[in-house]
C-alpha positions as CSV (number, residue, x, y, z in Angstrom):
1,M,0.1,-0.1,0.0
2,V,1.3,3.5,-1.1
3,D,0.8,6.2,1.4
4,L,-0.6,9.6,0.3
5,Y,0.5,12.7,0.9
6,A,-0.5,16.1,-0.5
7,V,-0.1,19.9,-0.8
8,C,-3.6,21.8,-0.9
9,G,-4.4,25.3,-2.0
10,R,-6.5,26.9,-4.9
11,P,-4.8,27.4,-6.9
12,V,-2.1,25.0,-6.4
13,A,-1.0,23.5,-9.5
14,H,2.6,25.5,-9.4
15,S,3.3,24.2,-6.3
16,R,7.2,22.6,-6.2
17,S,6.2,20.4,-3.1
18,P,5.9,17.4,-4.8
19,Q,9.0,16.9,-6.5
20,M,10.9,17.5,-2.9
21,F,9.1,15.2,-1.3
22,N,9.0,12.5,-4.2
23,A,12.8,13.1,-4.6
24,A,13.1,12.5,-0.6
25,F,10.5,9.5,-0.6
26,A,12.5,7.9,-3.8
27,A,15.7,8.2,-2.3
28,A,15.0,6.7,1.1
29,G,12.9,3.7,-0.5
30,V,9.8,5.0,0.9
31,P,6.6,3.8,-0.6
32,A,5.0,6.7,-0.7
33,R,3.7,9.5,-3.2
34,Y,3.5,13.0,-2.8
35,L,0.5,15.1,-5.0
36,R,-1.2,18.4,-5.5
37,L,-5.0,18.8,-3.8
38,G,-7.2,21.1,-5.9
39,A,-10.2,22.3,-3.9
40,V,-12.7,24.9,-3.9
41,D,-12.7,25.6,-0.2
42,A,-11.3,24.6,2.9
43,D,-14.0,22.5,3.8
44,G,-13.6,20.5,0.3
45,A,-10.0,20.3,1.2
46,W,-10.7,18.7,4.6
47,R,-13.1,16.4,3.3
48,A,-10.4,15.4,0.6
49,F,-8.0,14.9,3.4
50,Q,-10.2,12.5,5.2
51,S,-11.5,10.8,1.9
52,L,-8.5,9.9,0.3
53,D,-6.7,8.8,3.6
54,L,-3.8,11.0,3.3
55,R,-1.2,10.3,5.7
56,A,-0.3,14.1,5.7
57,M,-1.0,17.3,4.0
58,N,0.4,20.6,3.7
59,V,-1.5,23.4,3.2
60,T,-1.1,26.6,1.2
61,S,-3.0,30.0,0.5
62,P,-5.9,30.4,0.9
63,F,-6.5,27.7,3.3
64,K,-3.7,28.0,6.3
65,Q,-6.5,29.8,8.8
66,A,-9.6,28.0,8.1
67,L,-7.8,24.5,8.3
68,L,-6.8,25.3,11.6
69,A,-10.3,24.7,12.9
70,P,-11.0,21.2,12.1
71,A,-7.8,19.5,13.3
72,G,-8.1,17.3,16.6
73,R,-5.2,18.5,17.6
74,V,-3.0,21.6,17.3
75,D,0.9,22.0,18.6
76,A,1.7,25.0,20.1
77,A,3.3,27.0,17.2
78,A,0.3,26.4,14.9
79,R,-2.1,27.8,17.9
80,S,0.0,30.8,18.5
81,I,-0.1,31.7,14.9
82,G,-3.7,30.9,14.2
83,A,-3.3,28.8,11.1
84,T,-1.4,25.8,10.0
85,N,0.5,24.4,6.8
86,C,1.0,21.0,8.0
87,L,-1.6,18.6,8.8
88,V,-0.6,14.8,10.1
89,R,-3.0,12.0,10.8
90,D,-2.2,9.1,13.2
91,D,-4.0,6.4,15.3
92,H,-5.5,9.4,17.4
93,G,-7.0,11.5,14.4
94,S,-5.3,14.6,12.8
95,L,-2.8,17.2,14.1
96,A,-2.2,20.3,12.8
97,H,1.6,22.1,12.8
98,N,3.1,25.1,11.3
99,T,6.4,24.9,9.8
100,D,6.1,28.3,8.0
101,W,7.6,30.4,10.8
102,Q,10.8,28.1,10.7
103,G,10.6,28.2,7.0
104,V,11.4,32.0,7.3
105,C,13.8,31.9,10.1
106,G,15.5,29.1,8.3
107,A,15.7,31.4,5.2
108,L,16.8,34.3,6.7
109,R,19.7,32.0,8.8
110,Q,20.9,30.3,5.3
111,A,21.6,33.9,4.0
112,G,23.6,34.4,7.1
113,I,21.1,37.8,8.4
114,D,20.4,37.3,12.2
115,P,16.9,39.1,12.7
116,A,17.5,39.7,16.3
117,G,17.2,43.4,17.4
118,K,16.5,44.3,13.6
119,R,13.6,46.4,12.4
120,C,11.7,43.8,10.5
121,L,8.7,44.6,8.2
122,V,6.1,42.0,7.3
123,L,3.7,42.9,4.3
124,G,0.6,40.8,4.7
125,A,-2.0,39.9,7.1
126,G,-2.8,36.1,6.1
127,G,-1.9,32.9,7.5
128,A,1.8,33.2,6.1
129,A,2.3,36.7,7.4
130,R,1.4,34.9,11.0
131,A,3.8,32.6,10.5
132,A,6.3,35.5,9.7
133,V,5.5,37.7,12.2
134,Y,5.7,34.7,14.6
135,G,8.8,33.2,13.8
136,L,10.7,37.3,13.6
137,L,9.8,38.0,17.2
138,R,10.7,34.8,18.5
139,A,14.0,35.8,16.9
140,G,14.1,38.8,18.7
141,A,13.4,41.0,15.8
142,R,11.3,44.3,16.3
143,V,8.4,43.5,14.0
144,M,6.2,46.2,11.9
145,I,2.9,45.2,10.0
146,N,1.5,46.6,6.9
147,N,-1.2,45.1,4.8
148,R,-3.4,46.4,1.9
149,T,-6.5,46.4,4.5
150,P,-5.3,48.8,7.3
151,A,-7.8,46.9,9.8
152,R,-6.2,43.4,9.5
153,A,-2.7,44.7,10.0
154,R,-3.8,46.6,13.1
155,R,-5.9,43.5,13.9
156,L,-2.7,41.5,13.9
157,A,-0.2,44.1,15.5
158,A,-2.5,44.0,18.5
159,E,-2.7,40.3,19.0
160,F,1.4,39.7,18.5
161,G,2.0,42.8,20.4
162,C,3.8,44.6,17.7
163,Q,3.3,47.9,15.5
164,F,1.5,48.6,12.2
165,A,2.2,50.6,9.5
166,D,-0.6,52.6,7.5
167,G,0.1,53.5,3.8
168,E,1.1,56.9,4.8
169,R,4.0,55.4,6.7
170,L,4.7,52.4,4.5
171,P,8.0,54.3,1.8
172,A,9.6,55.2,5.5
173,E,9.2,51.7,7.1
174,L,10.5,50.2,3.6
175,E,13.2,52.7,4.2
176,Q,14.2,51.9,7.5
177,A,13.6,48.2,7.5
178,A,16.5,45.9,8.1
179,V,14.5,42.8,6.7
180,V,11.3,43.0,4.5
181,V,9.2,39.7,4.4
182,S,7.0,40.2,1.6
183,C,3.8,37.5,2.1
184,L,1.5,39.2,-0.4
185,P,-0.5,37.0,-3.2
186,D,1.4,36.2,-6.7
187,G,1.5,39.2,-8.6
188,V,0.4,41.9,-6.2
189,D,2.5,44.8,-6.4
190,I,1.7,47.9,-3.8
191,G,5.0,49.8,-5.1
192,A,7.4,48.4,-2.1
193,G,10.3,47.9,-4.5
194,R,10.6,51.5,-5.2
195,H,11.8,52.2,-1.5
196,L,14.3,49.5,-1.3
197,R,17.8,50.5,-0.6
198,P,21.1,48.5,-0.6
199,G,22.1,46.0,2.0
200,Q,18.6,45.7,2.8
201,A,17.3,41.5,2.9
202,V,14.4,41.0,1.0
203,L,12.5,37.9,1.5
204,E,9.3,37.2,-0.8
205,A,7.2,34.2,-0.1
206,A,5.7,34.5,-3.6
207,Y,7.9,32.3,-6.0
208,R,5.6,31.9,-9.0
209,Q,5.1,35.6,-9.5
210,P,7.5,37.7,-7.6
211,V,7.4,41.1,-8.1
212,L,10.2,42.2,-5.8
213,Q,13.3,40.6,-7.0
214,Q,14.2,42.9,-9.6
215,A,13.5,45.7,-7.4
216,A,15.7,44.4,-4.6
217,E,18.3,43.6,-7.1
218,R,18.6,47.2,-8.6
219,A,18.5,48.7,-5.3
220,G,21.4,46.6,-4.3
221,A,19.2,44.7,-1.4
222,I,19.6,41.2,-0.9
223,Y,17.1,39.1,-2.5
224,L,15.6,35.7,-0.9
225,S,13.4,33.9,-3.2
226,G,10.0,32.0,-1.9
227,L,11.7,29.0,-3.0
228,E,14.3,29.2,0.1
229,W,11.2,29.7,2.5
230,L,9.4,26.6,0.8
231,L,12.7,24.4,1.1
232,Q,13.5,25.6,4.5
233,Q,9.5,24.9,5.7
234,A,9.4,21.4,3.6
235,L,12.9,20.3,5.5
236,V,10.9,20.2,9.1
237,A,7.5,19.0,8.0
238,H,9.6,16.0,6.0
239,E,11.0,15.1,9.7
240,I,7.1,15.4,11.1
241,F,6.3,13.4,8.2
242,L,9.0,10.6,8.6
243,G,10.7,10.9,12.0
244,R,13.8,11.2,10.4
245,P,16.0,14.2,8.9
246,A,15.5,15.8,5.7
247,P,17.8,15.2,2.9
248,A,18.7,18.5,2.6
249,R,21.0,19.0,-0.5
250,L,18.8,16.3,-2.4
251,M,15.4,18.5,-1.6
252,H,17.1,21.5,-2.9
253,R,18.2,20.1,-6.0
254,A,14.8,18.8,-6.6
255,L,13.3,22.3,-6.0
256,Q,15.6,23.5,-8.9
257,H,13.9,20.9,-11.3
258,R,11.0,21.5,-13.5
259,R,9.4,18.5,-15.7
260,A,9.1,19.0,-18.9
261,A,5.7,18.1,-20.5
262,A,6.0,16.3,-24.1
263,A,2.7,17.4,-24.8
264,N,0.2,20.4,-24.2
265,S,-2.8,17.8,-23.4
266,I,-4.9,17.6,-20.0
267,V,-5.4,14.0,-19.1
268,L,-8.4,13.1,-16.6
269,V,-7.8,9.7,-14.7
270,G,-9.8,8.1,-12.3
271,F,-12.5,5.5,-11.1
272,M,-15.8,4.9,-13.2
273,G,-17.8,7.4,-12.0
274,A,-15.8,9.7,-11.1
275,G,-16.9,12.0,-14.0
276,K,-14.0,11.9,-16.3
277,S,-16.2,12.3,-19.4
278,L,-18.5,15.0,-18.7
279,L,-16.2,17.2,-16.4
280,G,-13.4,16.6,-19.7
281,R,-16.2,18.0,-22.1
282,M,-16.9,21.0,-20.1
283,L,-13.3,21.5,-19.5
284,A,-12.4,21.5,-23.1
285,E,-15.3,23.9,-23.8
286,R,-14.1,26.1,-21.2
287,L,-10.1,26.3,-22.6
288,G,-11.2,25.7,-26.4
289,F,-9.7,22.7,-26.7
290,S,-10.6,19.4,-28.6
291,F,-12.2,16.4,-26.6
292,V,-11.5,13.1,-26.8
293,D,-13.0,10.1,-24.5
294,T,-11.0,6.6,-24.8
295,D,-13.7,4.7,-24.0
296,E,-15.5,6.4,-26.9
297,L,-12.5,5.9,-29.4
298,V,-12.5,2.2,-28.1
299,C,-16.1,1.6,-29.4
300,R,-15.2,3.2,-32.6
301,T,-12.8,1.3,-33.3
302,A,-14.2,-2.1,-32.4
303,G,-17.4,-1.0,-33.7
304,S,-19.0,-2.5,-30.8
305,S,-19.8,-1.4,-27.1
306,I,-17.7,-1.9,-24.2
307,E,-20.3,-4.5,-22.7
308,E,-20.2,-6.4,-26.2
309,I,-16.1,-6.0,-26.3
310,F,-16.0,-7.8,-22.8
311,K,-18.9,-10.6,-23.7
312,N,-16.8,-11.2,-27.2
313,G,-13.5,-10.5,-26.3
314,G,-12.9,-10.6,-22.6
315,E,-11.6,-7.9,-20.8
316,D,-7.8,-8.7,-22.4
317,C,-9.4,-7.8,-25.9
318,F,-10.4,-4.2,-24.1
319,R,-7.6,-3.4,-22.5
320,R,-5.6,-4.2,-26.0
321,L,-7.5,-1.8,-27.6
322,E,-7.6,0.8,-24.7
323,R,-3.5,0.8,-25.1
324,Q,-4.2,1.6,-28.6
325,A,-6.4,4.3,-27.6
326,V,-4.2,6.1,-25.0
327,E,-1.4,5.9,-27.8
328,M,-3.2,7.8,-30.4
329,T,-4.7,10.4,-27.5
330,C,-2.4,11.3,-24.8
331,E,0.4,13.6,-26.7
332,L,-2.4,15.4,-28.6
333,G,-2.1,19.3,-28.4
334,Q,-4.5,21.3,-26.8
335,T,-6.8,18.6,-26.0
336,V,-8.4,17.2,-23.2
337,V,-8.3,13.7,-22.8
338,A,-11.0,11.5,-20.6
339,C,-9.3,7.9,-20.0
340,G,-11.0,4.9,-19.0
341,G,-11.1,3.8,-15.3
342,G,-8.8,0.9,-15.9
343,A,-6.4,2.7,-18.5
344,V,-3.3,3.3,-15.4
345,L,-3.4,-0.7,-15.3
346,S,-0.8,-0.7,-18.1
347,R,2.5,0.3,-17.6
348,R,3.1,1.4,-20.6
349,N,0.0,4.1,-20.6
350,R,1.3,5.1,-17.3
351,E,4.0,6.0,-19.3
352,L,2.3,8.1,-22.0
353,L,0.2,9.7,-19.4
354,R,2.9,11.1,-17.8
355,R,3.8,13.1,-20.8
356,A,0.8,15.1,-20.4
357,R,0.9,18.7,-19.5
358,L,-1.3,18.0,-16.4
359,A,-2.7,14.5,-15.3
360,V,-5.6,14.9,-13.4
361,W,-6.8,12.6,-11.0
362,L,-10.3,12.8,-10.3
363,W,-11.2,11.2,-6.8
364,V,-14.7,9.4,-6.3
365,D,-15.2,7.2,-3.0
366,G,-16.5,3.8,-3.6
367,E,-20.3,4.4,-2.4
368,E,-20.7,7.7,-4.4
369,A,-19.0,5.8,-7.7
370,R,-21.1,2.7,-7.0
371,R,-24.1,5.0,-6.9
372,R,-23.2,7.4,-10.0
373,A,-22.3,4.1,-12.4
374,A,-25.7,2.0,-11.2
375,G,-27.1,0.8,-14.5
376,R,-25.0,2.4,-17.0
377,G,-23.6,-0.8,-18.2
378,R,-20.1,-1.3,-16.6
379,P,-19.4,-4.6,-16.9
380,L,-16.8,-4.3,-13.8
381,L,-19.9,-2.9,-11.8
382,G,-22.6,-5.2,-12.5
383,P,-25.9,-5.6,-10.2
384,D,-23.7,-8.7,-8.6
385,R,-21.0,-6.0,-7.0
386,T,-21.5,-4.9,-3.6
387,S,-19.9,-1.8,-2.3
388,R,-16.9,-3.9,-0.8
389,D,-15.9,-5.3,-4.4
390,V,-16.5,-1.6,-5.5
391,I,-13.9,-0.3,-2.7
392,R,-11.4,-3.0,-3.0
393,L,-11.2,-2.6,-6.9
394,L,-10.7,1.2,-6.3
395,Q,-8.4,0.7,-3.4
396,E,-6.3,-1.8,-6.2
397,R,-6.1,1.2,-8.6
398,R,-5.3,4.0,-6.1
399,Q,-1.6,3.2,-6.2
400,H,-1.6,3.6,-9.9
401,Y,-3.9,6.7,-10.4
402,C,-1.7,8.5,-8.1
403,E,1.4,7.3,-9.8
404,V,0.4,9.0,-13.0
405,A,-1.4,12.3,-11.5
406,D,0.2,15.6,-11.1
407,L,-3.2,17.0,-9.3
408,V,-6.1,15.2,-7.6
409,V,-9.9,16.8,-7.2
410,D,-12.2,15.4,-5.1
411,T,-15.7,15.0,-6.9
412,S,-17.5,13.0,-4.3
413,T,-19.4,15.9,-3.1
414,L,-19.2,18.4,-6.1
415,D,-21.3,19.4,-8.3
416,P,-19.9,19.5,-12.0
417,A,-19.9,23.5,-12.4
418,A,-17.9,23.6,-9.0
419,A,-15.6,20.9,-10.4
420,V,-15.1,22.6,-14.0
421,E,-14.6,25.8,-12.1
422,V,-11.8,24.1,-10.1
423,L,-10.1,22.1,-13.1
424,H,-10.1,25.3,-15.1
425,D,-8.2,27.5,-12.7
426,E,-5.7,24.6,-11.9
427,V,-5.3,23.9,-15.5
428,R,-4.6,27.8,-16.4
429,V,-2.2,27.9,-14.0
430,A,-0.5,24.6,-15.2
431,L,-0.5,26.1,-19.3
432,A,1.1,29.4,-17.7
433,G,3.9,27.5,-16.6
């Protein structure tokens, strides 16, 4: 049985956490897979955490504060910060941690910067900013907070016993700060770059669309990428997950590597009833892509229905035709491909599917899959199949789905419109690179 880990957020397709953790798991011989988990909201992320039976889950924006409440237990740092970026399941339920504050302090430490006694300005007031404030205060810094919504900055400053700067004071605070930690969302520019100065340390959480890097380098400031923050918090999370020190150099190398996709296609995999065909058509229409269903292609090639193929040629005949369909479709450009539920059983198919721009596993729990597939001519889900049979079949395929997937979305309780909205958001991020 492969243990499953994930990082959740919205969006989350840009996250580089999977490449770090999967490299570490492989090097240690740990039978585990780490994925991205797309969700509509924090409630959906929590349901997926439980339904997928995740061993642990990292949490990114915008769910860090909202996912603290459902956790059965909360460690001291997460409780003080009021946010979690790391949920772990054990025999006693779930435990919320926060390693973000160690990510901030670790990134500064790696650059030879000690914030003790220094004036530090934190931009933002969300979950990441709360962790930054907590970590800097623990390190002995003098912390000032600014946010686009002054009331939020004022509340956060009061909560942590530090100061806040309104918009008028921001330029002066930026010029005076020895350390600037930006926790603003990707691409958000409040003009802070105009006020940076030589020798100042600038740590920016957003690594997908950083806005301060060029300004910091022009000003002669010391720029620290959010990737270093990501790495440092992941090293602590790894030790929480596995109870052993993280391979820091290996994870650092993996963080710099990005998988090159062979085709600009989106493939959907998952169990029968997960919604691959319906959602695939809807997604293709939203994207302006072509749509291909491998089951439909098999039927056209054979000139008969799936039931007839199974009846006359058996499952081996169907799988042979399915492999041909996957080979024909998975490297098409500008195409959404919905794969049959068992397409991942073939090693060759799994290799081909991994070449897609984004491979999405649509997860559905066993009971819901059985309900959706009832009376729809599914040879492997006949009327004599019990719920236990369906769950067993789903568990047998689970490790193959997670081997292929870059992203998982739980469709068990989502209506099609909401599911497609999540898929569309994530695909746009993936296509943007």
